[in-house]
Structure formats: structure tokens, C-alpha cells
MARBA-428504 format. One record per residue: residue number from 1; y negated, z, x negated of N, C-alpha, C in turn. Coordinates in steps of 0.001 Angstrom, whole numbers, plus 500000, padded with zeros to 6 digits. Example, Ala and Ser with C-alpha at 12.3 -4.5 7.8 and 13.67 -1.06 7.14 Angstrom:
BEGIN
i; nv; nw; nu; cav; caw; cau; cv; cw; cu
1; 505690; 507800; 486810; 504500; 507800; 487700; 503300; 507800; 486800 .
2; 502250; 507080; 487150; 501060; 507140; 486330; 499970; 507870; 487100 .
END
This chain:
BEGIN
i; nv; nw; nu; cav; caw; cau; cv; cw; cu
1; 490825; 896963; 431132; 489939; 896482; 430062; 489345; 895149; 430476 .
2; 488055; 894946; 430302; 487398; 893701; 430665; 487798; 892595; 429711 .
3; 488249; 891444; 430288; 488669; 890306; 429474; 487461; 889608; 428892 .
4; 487618; 889048; 427721; 486546; 888306; 427085; 486807; 886818; 427245 .
5; 485760; 886012; 427076; 485898; 884568; 427150; 486867; 884081; 426084 .
6; 487650; 883061; 426425; 488630; 882523; 425496; 487965; 882118; 424186 .
7; 488547; 882544; 423064; 487964; 882277; 421756; 488074; 880799; 421414 .
8; 486970; 880221; 420975; 486925; 878816; 420598; 486544; 878706; 419136 .
9; 487036; 877636; 418483; 486697; 877384; 417090; 486180; 875959; 416960 .
10; 485388; 875696; 415935; 484804; 874368; 415748; 485783; 873420; 415065 .
11; 485955; 872237; 415638; 486748; 871175; 415023; 485934; 869890; 415014 .
12; 486217; 869064; 414011; 485558; 867757; 413916; 486271; 866732; 414784 .
13; 485501; 865884; 415435; 486066; 864733; 416145; 486174; 863604; 415123 .
14; 487379; 863342; 414651; 487553; 862346; 413592; 487624; 860928; 414140 .
15; 488030; 860778; 415411; 488022; 859446; 416020; 488052; 859567; 417534 .
16; 487481; 858571; 418194; 487549; 858422; 419640; 487931; 856971; 419916 .
17; 488951; 856781; 420749; 489422; 855425; 421022; 489746; 855272; 422502 .
18; 489253; 854209; 423107; 489651; 853908; 424483; 490997; 853199; 424427 .
19; 492022; 853800; 425040; 493370; 853256; 424927; 493855; 852621; 426224 .
20; 493058; 852705; 427281; 493316; 852026; 428555; 492045; 852145; 429375 .
21; 491964; 851408; 430471; 490767; 851490; 431302; 490586; 852911; 431825 .
22; 489497; 853565; 431396; 489207; 854910; 431858; 489908; 856011; 431096 .
23; 490635; 855687; 430029; 491384; 856683; 429260; 490940; 856648; 427803 .
24; 490611; 857839; 427253; 490071; 857926; 425899; 490872; 858942; 425087 .
25; 491220; 858550; 423870; 491971; 859418; 422965; 491023; 860011; 421936 .
26; 491107; 861338; 421760; 490267; 862065; 420807; 491164; 862694; 419742 .
27; 490841; 862449; 418480; 491539; 863088; 417367; 490641; 864162; 416784 .
28; 491185; 865377; 416663; 490414; 866536; 416221; 491026; 867094; 414942 .
29; 490166; 867430; 413970; 490635; 867958; 412686; 489756; 869127; 412241 .
30; 490308; 869959; 411374; 489558; 871069; 410800; 488454; 870530; 409884 .
31; 487247; 871100; 409940; 486149; 870601; 409097; 486445; 870656; 407603 .
32; 487249; 871635; 407169; 487593; 871760; 405752; 488934; 871117; 405406 .
33; 489550; 870442; 406374; 490826; 869787; 406117; 492019; 870718; 406136 .
34; 491833; 871940; 406622; 492936; 872903; 406658; 493908; 872568; 407782 .
35; 495117; 873121; 407681; 496085; 872979; 408761; 495562; 873666; 410022 .
36; 495893; 873112; 411151; 495512; 873689; 412433; 496605; 874636; 412921 .
37; 496274; 875559; 413817; 497315; 876430; 414376; 498449; 875607; 414997 .
38; 499655; 876087; 414814; 500827; 875360; 415310; 500812; 875258; 416831 .
39; 501483; 874220; 417341; 501698; 874107; 418773; 503102; 873574; 419032 .
40; 503561; 873765; 420243; 504868; 873269; 420652; 504689; 872183; 421705 .
41; 505701; 871359; 421857; 505637; 870239; 422799; 505359; 870740; 424208 .
42; 504378; 870127; 424866; 503963; 870547; 426198; 502732; 871421; 426205 .
43; 502224; 871788; 425028; 501076; 872697; 424929; 499770; 871980; 425255 .
44; 498737; 872789; 425531; 497407; 872259; 425781; 496384; 873056; 424984 .
45; 495214; 872477; 424832; 494073; 873179; 424268; 492935; 873130; 425281 .
46; 492022; 874083; 425177; 490791; 874038; 425953; 489679; 873547; 425040 .
47; 488818; 872712; 425586; 487739; 872127; 424797; 486442; 872216; 425585 .
48; 485374; 872564; 424907; 484062; 872696; 425533; 483308; 871383; 425390 .
49; 482890; 870825; 426525; 482120; 869582; 426500; 480643; 869910; 426294 .
50; 479816; 868909; 425988; 478401; 869190; 425697; 477660; 869917; 426809 .
51; 478063; 869733; 428061; 477353; 870408; 429156; 477821; 871841; 429367 .
52; 478735; 872318; 428499; 479171; 873707; 428550; 480428; 873957; 429349 .
53; 480923; 872951; 430079; 482173; 873120; 430818; 483343; 873175; 429843 .
54; 484294; 874061; 430125; 485496; 874177; 429307; 486679; 873701; 430140 .
55; 487408; 872726; 429623; 488535; 872160; 430347; 489750; 872079; 429430 .
56; 490936; 872059; 430035; 492183; 872014; 429283; 492757; 870601; 429269 .
57; 493306; 870226; 428118; 493931; 868915; 427971; 495218; 869068; 427166 .
58; 496256; 868368; 427594; 497537; 868428; 426901; 497445; 867746; 425543 .
59; 498123; 868323; 424571; 498258; 867675; 423268; 499345; 866617; 423371 .
60; 499075; 865426; 422830; 500042; 864346; 422996; 500622; 863845; 421676 .
61; 500263; 864468; 420569; 500855; 864065; 419303; 502084; 864906; 418984 .
62; 502746; 864582; 417890; 503955; 865282; 417457; 503585; 866693; 417001 .
63; 504246; 867742; 417517; 503925; 869105; 417098; 504114; 869351; 415604 .
64; 504864; 868486; 414944; 505058; 868661; 413502; 503789; 868341; 412716 .
65; 502850; 867644; 413341; 501598; 867312; 412676; 500675; 868521; 412685 .
66; 500401; 869059; 411536; 499556; 870247; 411430; 498105; 869903; 411092 .
67; 497837; 868637; 410780; 496495; 868267; 410325; 495585; 867800; 411449 .
68; 496115; 867643; 412665; 495273; 867124; 413736; 495814; 867514; 415104 .
69; 494920; 867517; 416073; 495266; 867561; 417482; 494826; 866233; 418098 .
70; 495625; 865704; 419012; 495245; 864497; 419728; 495346; 864765; 421220 .
71; 494257; 864515; 421926; 494258; 864626; 423379; 493837; 863283; 423964 .
72; 494281; 863017; 425181; 493845; 861823; 425903; 493228; 862272; 427212 .
73; 492011; 861801; 427470; 491217; 862260; 428607; 491008; 861108; 429584 .
74; 491290; 861356; 430840; 490972; 860384; 431888; 489570; 860678; 432409 .
75; 488719; 859687; 432373; 487339; 859864; 432849; 487339; 859900; 434376 .
76; 487052; 861075; 434927; 487057; 861270; 436381; 485634; 861122; 436902 .
77; 485357; 860010; 437530; 484005; 859743; 438028; 483568; 860770; 439063 .
78; 484533; 861233; 439880; 484204; 862145; 440973; 484658; 863576; 440702 .
79; 484922; 863906; 439424; 485318; 865260; 439086; 484119; 866193; 438979 .
80; 484338; 867364; 438365; 483265; 868355; 438229; 482380; 868102; 437011 .
81; 482687; 867073; 436243; 481801; 866701; 435147; 482340; 866930; 433761 .
82; 483464; 867640; 433619; 483991; 867924; 432288; 484480; 866683; 431576 .
83; 485364; 865912; 432221; 485924; 864728; 431570; 484874; 863649; 431373 .
84; 483977; 863490; 432337; 482939; 862461; 432232; 481982; 862788; 431087 .
85; 481611; 864053; 430968; 480718; 864462; 429894; 481387; 864268; 428531 .
86; 482660; 864615; 428453; 483386; 864492; 427197; 483503; 863029; 426772 .
87; 483913; 862166; 427708; 484132; 860768; 427344; 482832; 860003; 427127 .
88; 481764; 860413; 427796; 480491; 859703; 427655; 479660; 860175; 426469 .
89; 479796; 861461; 426114; 478823; 862058; 425196; 479402; 862635; 423917 .
90; 480715; 862566; 423724; 481318; 863050; 422484; 481820; 861848; 421682 .
91; 481416; 861780; 420414; 481710; 860606; 419584; 482307; 861045; 418246 .
92; 482885; 860105; 417549; 483404; 860385; 416211; 482293; 860947; 415335 .
93; 482608; 862010; 414609; 481626; 862682; 413773; 481026; 863916; 414412 .
94; 481195; 864071; 415717; 480686; 865253; 416398; 481581; 866461; 416120 .
95; 481057; 867636; 416426; 481809; 868884; 416331; 481965; 869448; 417737 .
96; 483188; 869853; 418088; 483441; 870431; 419408; 484130; 871781; 419240 .
97; 484003; 872608; 420253; 484654; 873913; 420252; 485990; 873807; 420984 .
98; 487042; 874308; 420337; 488413; 874132; 420821; 489153; 875465; 420728 .
99; 490006; 875745; 421713; 490815; 876966; 421697; 492086; 876753; 420894 .
100; 492785; 877838; 420600; 494138; 877747; 420069; 495059; 877182; 421151 .
101; 496114; 876491; 420767; 497026; 875917; 421767; 497751; 876995; 422566 .
102; 497990; 876709; 423834; 498804; 877539; 424719; 499804; 876625; 425406 .
103; 500964; 877172; 425762; 501993; 876336; 426384; 502513; 876979; 427659 .
104; 502210; 876350; 428781; 502732; 876764; 430084; 503777; 875779; 430592 .
105; 504149; 874813; 429759; 505065; 873735; 430153; 506044; 873451; 429009 .
106; 506686; 874513; 428485; 507496; 874332; 427274; 508866; 873735; 427564 .
107; 509417; 873046; 426584; 510800; 872586; 426664; 511745; 873781; 426544 .
108; 512779; 873795; 427380; 513776; 874861; 427262; 514635; 874602; 426029 .
109; 515164; 875679; 425474; 515876; 875575; 424200; 517314; 875074; 424320 .
110; 517953; 875311; 425484; 519393; 875060; 425559; 519756; 873747; 426233 .
111; 518772; 872903; 426526; 519067; 871644; 427210; 519707; 870644; 426252 .
112; 520614; 869855; 426799; 521229; 868769; 426039; 520587; 867424; 426375 .
113; 519958; 867371; 427571; 519317; 866133; 427999; 518093; 866472; 428841 .
114; 517064; 865632; 428722; 515857; 865780; 429523; 515599; 864507; 430318 .
115; 515137; 864690; 431535; 514603; 863594; 432336; 513112; 863858; 432491 .
116; 512296; 862974; 431952; 510850; 863110; 432037; 510306; 862130; 433064 .
117; 509446; 862614; 433961; 508810; 861768; 434965; 507311; 861991; 434857 .
118; 506598; 860959; 434431; 505164; 861070; 434233; 504420; 860059; 435072 .
119; 503389; 860525; 435762; 502549; 859639; 436549; 501142; 859602; 435997 .
120; 500663; 858433; 435594; 499296; 858309; 435085; 499040; 859208; 433902 .
121; 497948; 859984; 433954; 497577; 860868; 432854; 498607; 861968; 432654 .
122; 499507; 862167; 433616; 500580; 863145; 433465; 501556; 862823; 432358 .
123; 501430; 861659; 431753; 502316; 861306; 430640; 501934; 862052; 429358 .
124; 500730; 862635; 429294; 500258; 863176; 428015; 501145; 864278; 427438 .
125; 501531; 865323; 428195; 502418; 866310; 427577; 503782; 865737; 427261 .
126; 504202; 864748; 428045; 505516; 864131; 427827; 505526; 863315; 426541 .
127; 504388; 862735; 426160; 504324; 862026; 424879; 504653; 862974; 423730 .
128; 504087; 864178; 423781; 504378; 865158; 422737; 505847; 865553; 422744 .
129; 506404; 865726; 423949; 507819; 866089; 424068; 508718; 865008; 423491 .
130; 508438; 863745; 423841; 509264; 862651; 423327; 509163; 862552; 421807 .
131; 507961; 862678; 421295; 507788; 862590; 419842; 508527; 863716; 419137 .
132; 508484; 864912; 419721; 509219; 866036; 419139; 510725; 865767; 419145 .
133; 511248; 865287; 420266; 512689; 865035; 420359; 513113; 863866; 419479 .
134; 512262; 862848; 419350; 512583; 861745; 418440; 512734; 862246; 417009 .
135; 511842; 863161; 416621; 511851; 863652; 415242; 512953; 864669; 414995 .
136; 513224; 865514; 415989; 514163; 866616; 415782; 515596; 866272; 416137 .
137; 515787; 865342; 417075; 517135; 865015; 417523; 517810; 866150; 418257 .
138; 517035; 867112; 418776; 517617; 868288; 419414; 518326; 867957; 420723 .
139; 517866; 866940; 421424; 518458; 866566; 422711; 518081; 865126; 423013 .
140; 518816; 864497; 423937; 518486; 863144; 424363; 517529; 863207; 425555 .
141; 516916; 862079; 425874; 516008; 862064; 427017; 515899; 860655; 427580 .
142; 515430; 860599; 428831; 515056; 859346; 429477; 513753; 859604; 430205 .
143; 512777; 858731; 429994; 511455; 858910; 430582; 511173; 857810; 431592 .
144; 510619; 858218; 432718; 510188; 857296; 433761; 508671; 857448; 433888 .
145; 507974; 856422; 433459; 506518; 856448; 433367; 505970; 855532; 434451 .
146; 505280; 856127; 435427; 504844; 855412; 436618; 503325; 855324; 436647 .
147; 502803; 854121; 436856; 501352; 853942; 436900; 501018; 852779; 437829 .
148; 499721; 852599; 438023; 499277; 851558; 438948; 499407; 850160; 438335 .
149; 498891; 849976; 437125; 498844; 848652; 436502; 498788; 848802; 434995 .
150; 499176; 847758; 434240; 499152; 847862; 432781; 497787; 848247; 432221 .
151; 496711; 847753; 432808; 495372; 848019; 432257; 495001; 849489; 432320 .
152; 495595; 850231; 433257; 495275; 851659; 433411; 496447; 852532; 432969 .
153; 497203; 852056; 432009; 498385; 852773; 431518; 498221; 853100; 430046 .
154; 497816; 854331; 429711; 497690; 854683; 428293; 499040; 854714; 427594 .
155; 499015; 854507; 426279; 500185; 854592; 425384; 501136; 853401; 425507 .
156; 500742; 852333; 426187; 501649; 851182; 426293; 502037; 850656; 424915 .
157; 501069; 850576; 424008; 501370; 850062; 422667; 502256; 851033; 421901 .
158; 501963; 852324; 422007; 502790; 853327; 421319; 504245; 853237; 421753 .
159; 504444; 853027; 423038; 505797; 853052; 423583; 506604; 851802; 423245 .
160; 505960; 850832; 422580; 506697; 849669; 422081; 507363; 849951; 420740 .
161; 507042; 851105; 420131; 507629; 851444; 418834; 509145; 851590; 418961 .
162; 509873; 851237; 417917; 511341; 851302; 417972; 511888; 852680; 418323 .
163; 511162; 853757; 417984; 511684; 855096; 418253; 511841; 855368; 419748 .
164; 511138; 854595; 420589; 511230; 854785; 422037; 512156; 853766; 422705 .
165; 512738; 852879; 421921; 513539; 851789; 422479; 514706; 852322; 423319 .
166; 514811; 851837; 424552; 515901; 852234; 425440; 515746; 853597; 426069 .
167; 514639; 854291; 425761; 514460; 855658; 426257; 513383; 855768; 427334 .
168; 512634; 854693; 427569; 511487; 854755; 428477; 511527; 853606; 429468 .
169; 511385; 853943; 430751; 511216; 852954; 431820; 509774; 853025; 432295 .
170; 509058; 851909; 432235; 507669; 851851; 432682; 507603; 851028; 433958 .
171; 507000; 851588; 434984; 506937; 850907; 436285; 505506; 850920; 436811 .
172; 505013; 849752; 437229; 503690; 849616; 437828; 503852; 849274; 439307 .
173; 503209; 850056; 440177; 503348; 849805; 441615; 502173; 849062; 442226 .
174; 501153; 848738; 441408; 499971; 848018; 441871; 499255; 848732; 443018 .
175; 499465; 850048; 443119; 498839; 850813; 444187; 499482; 850646; 445541 .
176; 500638; 850013; 445592; 501344; 849755; 446849; 502514; 850729; 446983 .
177; 502479; 851655; 447947; 503597; 852597; 448111; 504944; 851918; 448300 .
178; 504943; 850716; 448827; 506202; 849992; 449026; 506819; 849528; 447712 .
179; 506012; 849563; 446649; 506532; 849175; 445335; 506814; 850392; 444445 .
180; 506815; 851581; 445035; 507069; 852800; 444257; 508470; 852765; 443656 .
181; 508599; 853360; 442485; 509904; 853399; 441808; 510849; 854317; 442575 .
182; 512101; 853908; 442713; 513091; 854705; 443434; 513672; 855769; 442505 .
183; 513129; 856976; 442605; 513587; 858067; 441745; 514856; 858730; 442259 .
184; 515266; 858416; 443474; 516485; 859041; 443986; 517694; 858700; 443111 .
185; 517723; 857472; 442599; 518833; 857097; 441719; 518826; 857918; 440437 .
186; 517660; 858424; 440067; 517528; 859240; 438853; 517946; 860685; 439120 .
187; 517622; 861190; 440319; 517770; 862611; 440615; 518928; 862924; 441547 .
188; 519661; 861913; 441959; 520721; 862111; 442958; 521784; 863096; 442491 .
189; 522162; 863023; 441210; 523244; 863855; 440696; 522736; 864764; 439582 .
190; 522712; 866081; 439791; 522297; 866993; 438711; 523210; 866858; 437502 .
191; 522625; 866876; 436325; 523417; 866752; 435112; 523627; 868102; 434446 .
192; 524760; 868274; 433830; 525041; 869517; 433110; 524082; 869653; 431931 .
193; 523465; 870841; 431819; 522502; 871145; 430750; 521387; 870096; 430672 .
194; 521023; 869575; 431850; 519941; 868591; 431957; 518759; 869227; 432669 .
195; 517563; 869002; 432136; 516350; 869546; 432736; 515383; 868416; 433061 .
196; 514727; 868556; 434209; 513753; 867576; 434682; 512347; 868131; 434458 .
197; 511470; 867323; 433867; 510065; 867680; 433675; 509208; 866618; 434347 .
198; 508319; 867060; 435230; 507476; 866131; 435976; 506022; 866549; 435875 .
199; 505155; 865591; 435574; 503720; 865840; 435520; 503003; 864598; 436027 .
200; 502108; 864792; 436977; 501399; 863648; 437519; 500708; 863988; 438816 .
201; 500328; 862976; 439588; 499641; 863214; 440863; 500510; 864022; 441822 .
202; 499860; 864745; 442725; 500592; 865604; 443656; 501603; 864856; 444516 .
203; 501304; 863647; 445016; 502334; 862947; 445798; 503609; 862689; 444999 .
204; 503454; 862365; 443716; 504633; 862168; 442874; 505398; 863473; 442717 .
205; 504702; 864568; 442449; 505391; 865843; 442256; 506055; 866314; 443544 .
206; 505404; 866078; 444678; 506030; 866435; 445955; 507301; 865632; 446183 .
207; 507259; 864345; 445832; 508452; 863512; 445991; 509584; 863993; 445091 .
208; 509250; 864367; 443865; 510275; 864860; 442937; 510832; 866193; 443433 .
209; 509977; 867059; 443975; 510466; 868321; 444543; 511466; 868058; 445670 .
210; 511133; 867123; 446540; 512035; 866806; 447655; 513365; 866266; 447159 .
211; 513312; 865390; 446175; 514537; 864726; 445714; 515358; 865583; 444761 .
212; 514759; 866652; 444244; 515501; 867517; 443313; 515843; 868855; 443950 .
213; 515753; 868947; 445263; 516025; 870214; 445950; 517430; 870734; 445743 .
214; 518369; 869841; 445416; 519755; 870263; 445197; 520027; 870601; 443729 .
215; 519017; 870483; 442883; 519136; 870908; 441487; 518872; 872416; 441407 .
216; 519393; 873086; 440387; 519013; 874493; 440179; 517507; 874602; 439950 .
217; 516873; 875609; 440543; 515425; 875771; 440385; 515013; 875851; 438917 .
218; 515863; 876478; 438123; 515524; 876679; 436711; 515591; 875397; 435897 .
219; 516103; 874318; 436493; 516274; 873067; 435755; 515192; 872045; 436055 .
220; 514257; 872381; 436934; 513208; 871429; 437318; 511850; 872077; 437045 .
221; 511007; 871396; 436292; 509752; 871960; 435800; 508592; 871026; 436147 .
222; 507469; 871620; 436549; 506301; 870837; 436948; 505055; 871337; 436231 .
223; 504139; 870411; 435972; 502794; 870782; 435546; 501814; 869923; 436330 .
224; 500824; 870585; 436931; 499847; 869886; 437765; 498510; 869792; 437056 .
225; 497810; 868673; 437266; 496464; 868500; 436738; 495416; 868547; 437840 .
226; 495836; 868643; 439097; 494882; 868740; 440204; 495476; 869623; 441281 .
227; 494615; 870151; 442143; 495057; 871117; 443141; 494225; 870956; 444412 .
228; 494809; 870426; 445490; 494041; 870232; 446719; 493634; 871545; 447383 .
229; 494265; 872658; 447016; 493931; 873949; 447618; 492753; 874628; 446936 .
230; 492201; 874006; 445904; 491141; 874659; 445135; 489801; 874676; 445863 .
231; 489577; 873762; 446775; 488280; 873675; 447447; 488100; 874824; 448440 .
232; 486875; 875342; 448588; 486610; 876375; 449600; 486982; 875888; 450997 .
233; 487344; 876836; 451877; 487742; 876505; 453242; 486740; 877097; 454231 .
234; 486658; 876467; 455385; 485696; 876907; 456395; 485989; 878307; 456902 .
235; 487270; 878711; 456865; 487633; 880029; 457381; 487674; 881109; 456308 .
236; 487188; 880824; 455098; 487136; 881849; 454053; 486206; 882984; 454472 .
237; 486606; 884207; 454163; 485803; 885384; 454508; 485515; 886204; 453253 .
238; 484451; 887039; 453278; 484137; 887880; 452119; 485188; 888979; 451923 .
239; 485284; 889466; 450701; 486141; 890610; 450395; 485608; 891283; 449147 .
240; 486223; 892408; 448795; 485784; 893207; 447645; 486852; 893153; 446554 .
241; 486400; 893032; 445322; 487276; 893161; 444157; 486889; 894445; 443428 .
242; 487887; 895266; 443135; 487654; 896505; 442398; 488296; 896396; 441023 .
243; 487566; 896801; 439993; 488064; 896747; 438627; 488722; 898075; 438279 .
244; 490004; 898025; 437944; 490772; 899255; 437744; 490239; 900093; 436594 .
245; 489721; 899474; 435547; 489314; 900235; 434358; 488069; 901078; 434585 .
246; 487163; 900585; 435438; 485880; 901269; 435606; 485619; 901735; 437034 .
247; 486377; 901218; 437986; 486118; 901526; 439382; 484989; 900703; 439971 .
248; 484398; 899826; 439172; 483307; 898979; 439657; 483817; 898040; 440742 .
249; 482993; 897811; 441742; 483349; 896872; 442802; 482421; 895666; 442769 .
250; 482984; 894521; 443114; 482242; 893265; 443141; 482524; 892589; 444468 .
251; 481473; 892217; 445191; 481661; 891494; 446444; 481872; 890012; 446161 .
252; 482883; 889441; 446829; 483174; 888017; 446701; 482826; 887345; 448030 .
253; 481689; 886678; 448129; 481309; 886040; 449387; 482200; 884842; 449719 .
254; 482157; 884411; 450961; 482811; 883161; 451336; 482181; 882014; 450554 .
255; 483007; 881091; 450100; 482487; 879954; 449342; 482257; 880219; 447878 .
256; 482527; 881442; 447427; 482373; 881813; 446022; 483718; 882315; 445516 .
257; 484144; 881863; 444353; 485431; 882301; 443810; 485310; 883696; 443200 .
258; 486451; 884350; 443023; 486468; 885639; 442327; 485865; 885477; 440935 .
259; 486237; 884396; 440264; 485737; 884146; 438913; 484215; 884061; 438900 .
260; 483653; 883320; 439847; 482198; 883183; 439910; 481518; 884513; 440226 .
261; 482135; 885290; 441130; 481559; 886590; 441478; 481584; 887537; 440279 .
262; 482675; 887519; 439519; 482766; 888359; 438324; 481713; 887948; 437299 .
263; 481532; 886654; 437126; 480521; 886179; 436180; 479118; 886629; 436608 .
264; 478854; 886552; 437913; 477541; 886977; 438409; 477298; 888462; 438145 .
265; 478391; 889228; 438074; 478290; 890651; 437770; 478300; 890961; 436299 .
266; 478236; 889929; 435459; 478186; 890119; 434023; 479535; 890307; 433364 .
267; 480619; 890005; 434084; 481973; 890163; 433550; 482526; 888817; 433120 .
268; 483269; 888825; 432033; 483802; 887593; 431491; 485325; 887604; 431550 .
269; 485894; 886563; 432170; 487338; 886377; 432253; 487651; 885009; 431656 .
270; 488667; 884889; 430807; 489017; 883568; 430270; 489295; 882589; 431407 .
271; 488779; 881390; 431303; 488975; 880373; 432334; 488821; 879009; 431711 .
272; 489452; 878013; 432333; 489337; 876662; 431806; 489241; 875646; 432930 .
273; 490363; 875391; 433629; 490374; 874301; 434611; 489536; 874608; 435842 .
274; 489489; 875878; 436241; 488824; 876345; 437458; 489340; 875624; 438701 .
275; 490611; 875211; 438653; 491249; 874577; 439804; 492642; 875136; 440073 .
276; 493011; 876204; 439361; 494310; 876820; 439605; 495484; 876064; 439046 .
277; 495265; 875280; 437998; 496355; 874475; 437450; 496722; 874801; 436009 .
278; 495865; 875537; 435277; 496150; 875721; 433850; 496676; 877108; 433496 .
279; 496374; 878114; 434301; 496883; 879458; 434033; 496029; 880310; 433122 .
280; 494893; 879787; 432626; 494080; 880539; 431677; 493520; 881824; 432281 .
281; 493162; 881792; 433561; 492491; 882948; 434171; 493473; 883932; 434822 .
282; 494734; 883853; 434474; 495749; 884777; 435015; 495292; 886226; 434808 .
283; 495291; 886995; 435891; 494801; 888373; 435864; 495785; 889273; 436605 .
284; 495961; 890483; 436114; 496858; 891428; 436767; 496330; 891851; 438131 .
285; 497219; 891877; 439124; 496884; 892315; 440480; 497571; 893652; 440722 .
286; 496774; 894726; 440904; 497328; 896074; 441030; 497529; 896464; 442485 .
287; 496618; 896090; 443352; 496732; 896456; 444765; 496003; 895420; 445612 .
288; 496411; 895345; 446882; 495831; 894394; 447805; 496726; 893180; 447978 .
289; 496456; 892407; 449018; 497257; 891213; 449300; 496434; 889975; 448977 .
290; 496926; 889184; 448062; 496196; 887996; 447614; 496526; 886785; 448482 .
291; 495556; 885893; 448582; 495748; 884571; 449178; 495856; 883593; 448015 .
292; 497088; 883348; 447571; 497309; 882552; 446365; 497080; 881068; 446650 .
293; 496246; 880438; 445800; 495951; 879021; 445978; 496138; 878240; 444678 .
294; 496839; 878838; 443737; 497063; 878188; 442454; 498353; 877377; 442479 .
295; 498577; 876650; 441395; 499803; 875871; 441241; 500557; 876298; 439989 .
296; 500381; 877547; 439589; 500961; 878027; 438334; 501972; 879143; 438546 .
297; 501625; 880147; 439338; 502463; 881334; 439457; 503786; 881040; 440153 .
298; 504847; 881654; 439620; 506138; 881643; 440299; 506077; 882631; 441463 .
299; 506945; 882443; 442433; 506930; 883294; 443618; 507074; 884760; 443255 .
300; 507917; 885052; 442275; 508160; 886440; 441904; 506984; 887062; 441156 .
301; 506017; 886247; 440709; 504850; 886773; 440013; 503688; 887076; 440949 .
302; 503773; 886628; 442185; 502602; 886657; 443067; 502256; 888042; 443595 .
303; 503121; 889016; 443388; 502777; 890368; 443781; 502014; 891128; 442718 .
304; 502031; 890604; 441483; 501425; 891346; 440370; 500413; 890519; 439568 .
305; 500229; 889251; 439925; 499305; 888394; 439178; 498457; 887592; 440162 .
306; 497306; 887133; 439698; 496450; 886289; 440520; 495647; 885370; 439604 .
307; 495398; 884146; 440052; 494508; 883218; 439352; 493134; 883331; 440004 .
308; 492213; 883955; 439301; 490933; 884307; 439922; 489992; 883115; 440080 .
309; 490347; 881961; 439545; 489458; 880806; 439690; 489535; 880194; 441082 .
310; 490667; 880356; 441784; 490802; 879716; 443098; 491306; 880652; 444195 .
311; 492103; 881651; 443853; 492742; 882475; 444878; 491766; 883478; 445475 .
312; 492084; 883932; 446698; 491214; 884855; 447406; 492043; 886046; 447893 .
313; 491555; 886752; 448919; 492246; 887943; 449415; 492550; 887786; 450897 .
314; 493718; 888278; 451271; 494052; 888436; 452688; 493673; 889839; 453162 .
315; 493651; 890781; 452253; 493226; 892145; 452555; 491734; 892292; 452304 .
316; 491175; 893406; 452712; 489732; 893619; 452545; 489345; 893850; 451087 .
317; 490330; 894272; 450261; 490026; 894606; 448869; 491205; 894240; 447979 .
318; 490891; 893777; 446789; 491880; 893578; 445726; 491506; 894466; 444550 .
319; 492508; 895093; 443947; 492285; 895865; 442726; 492874; 895062; 441571 .
320; 492030; 894706; 440614; 492442; 893855; 439498; 492552; 894674; 438216 .
321; 493440; 894246; 437339; 493642; 894909; 436060; 492578; 894420; 435063 .
322; 491358; 894783; 435346; 490215; 894424; 434515; 489383; 895672; 434240 .
END
């Protein structure tokens, strides 16, 4: 069956606030004041910017709040234009199109303790997690929030609230690798019923992966906001995608993603980040060998799923569940 574009609904932008250099917080509410669809800590929404790009952003408010969604956007000067368009051209009083929340980074239910490691804008889903745990008391946590400097650190004022007292370590490295926080002392000894959640720049996540290699795989969780494998490569070659429902074939040239080729053929697949980091474009893989370039799929999923926004084919043809 051909997938349709992700359903979006209109929400009012009730406020926009710059909360650090290059970081903007957007509060979204229902136009009629109705409750919004529920979300869980770690969830994200997709939002359409004025130029038509749809991008995903983590919700950073308490999931118990049903009257609003709050996202924080880092203005990426050299990005594809989604964040820059949103921060430059969306203002309080505007109406934006927003998806229902989805969660690819959920808190596990049986943990007694959490270790949160957030780098830069990667703190956004962790803010929601901390607020949820503060309110529910379901488990204890310790957060390590790493950034370059105070001026580029969102939520500094929020984290001064008494509810976060003794639970958050904030470290600024001034952009000097020699001043990086020593996470080995945090991750050296796996804790019983303790789970690690890390979100931030790839070097930080790679470091956490290295230092947590002796932890159970199921106890360490990552969410990425960028993907160095998303860019086309010089050795990319053309291949064919076949749609299982109709038998239709679509040629995917070098330098063109499966998603773009499907769109050119008049087919619509839900998509958001277009960098292999959000999971929105997850599609069933029926036959063929994929060249996986996403940062979402688990190893055991790679034989039956593919992220069509970035991944390609190692075989001459892929058969997709579309």
C-alpha cells in the first residue's frame, strides 16, 4: 500500500523566545484551547516551516501538560534551511502545521535510575525526561549537560529551579577538547537497573559508546540529530526500487535518494529529517540488499526495514513494502 504524507494539524504559536545564542523556544497551542494529543518523555513532533520543509524537534516540556507543546530549535546557518526558516520567519501569533507526537527515544519502564548525557541541543528530550521524573518520582536520575559556553547553553535558567537541585552537572569546555568532561567516572561501573540516555553531537555519542561498551546493550540508548553518512558519495551507483503492491519500478540515480526518486514518481512516503535520524520514513524491505546509512535501525531490523531518505542499495534492485 502506498504511504501517505504524515498528517499535520494547525496549531497556534503562542510565544517565541530566544533562550540562548542561536536557540529559540516555541510554544504551540490548539487554536480553540483544546487539549493536545498526549506525548511521553523523549517524544518529538514534526513541524512544517514556511518554506515547506518538514523537520522533527523534541518536545522539552513536561508530558503532563496537555495544553501546549514546547520545542527548542537551534538555528543552523549551514543546514538545509528548516531551522533557519523557522527561527527567522515564524513569530508569535502565527499558525504552523504540526504532526502528532512520536517517540523513538522512550524511557524504559523498569529502570530505577537514569544517567542522562546531553550535548548542546541534545538536552531537549532530556529536559522532558527530567521534568517527567521530577513530577512522577518513578526513578532517580543524574544529568550531565555539556556545552561550549554559558551563552550558547539553553535552559540554564530553568535548571536553577529547586526541582533540579543536585541532579544536574553543567560543564562548559569552551570548545577545547582538553577541557572535555571526564565521563569515564560516570560510566566506569554499570549500575543495577540503571539506564544511560545520550543525545548530542556525534563525537559525544561515539565517546559514550566507547566508554559504555561493558554495559548491557539494552541499558544504553542514543538519539542523533545529525548524520555524517547522509550526504551522497562519489561511488554511489544507480539501482531500481520495485513497489510490492503494484509491481511499479522506480529508478534511483546516483546522487538522488530513494525518497526523492519516489516523490518524482508521484509517490508519497512520510518523511521529516531527511538525514536518517528521526525514523519517520521507515519502510518495509521485502527483498534485496540495502546499504543502510541511517542512525535509527537496530542491527536486527536491517534485513526487513530501510530508511528511504538516506539509505541505498548494494544489490541491483530493492523490493519495498509500498
